[in-house]
Phi, psi and omega in degrees: 000133180274158176301328185264004188296335180253017180248158178292133181241130180253134180234104174291130180234148175232019179065028177260167176297325178296321178294324176300318178297320178295321179297317179296318179297317179299319179291329176292324182284319186290138175284338181220124182300339179288350175279351182263132175232130174267141176233134175241128179251117181257154177291147177292152177283138173281138185295342181260006177294140183306319180297327178283315181301317182270010177055036177271339181220144179216172177299324180296316179291326177295318178299314179300316180294320179292322176297319177296317179297320179296310182293330177289317182289321182250064186271347182292150184304329181296339181266349186299326178280351183290131177282161179220129181234138175243132175232160178238134178139208179282123185304314181301314180293315183293320180296312182291323178297313181294320178302320179289320179302316184267004179056049178297143177267343183201143171245127177245119184215154177277159169245128181280352172070029177291141179227172174062223185298320179300320179293319180293320182283318185271326185081168182245117177298316180301319180297317179293322179294315178301318183291322189249355181290146179277349184234171177298149179233126175259112181257123182260132176275147183293000000 
């Protein structure tokens, strides 16, 4: 039994293979899969985007589509108790804020391993989460 097995575990996902690996690790650590919550942080919609202007897309429809994508990707029975949260904004800020809101005991996340110019321009979500999270963060290399 792990130290974190009875605590809420947060898994930031971006629907990548690396995120799938983080989800599997979180489920291995958790004593109960319902203690695991996946969070996806999407960029906010610009008010002048055509889909917003013509009211074809909204944050509510985006949440519904992301929930469907999550349940489709993680359709196996072991994932059915896993919670799913969608936030909009800066991933590093939203992940750490949500972790604090739900009193997560651990964040398990992948590192995409960007280096050099890509790291400088894009920044590292994992690095920001490690720096600002109130709880331990397990960062998995790809």
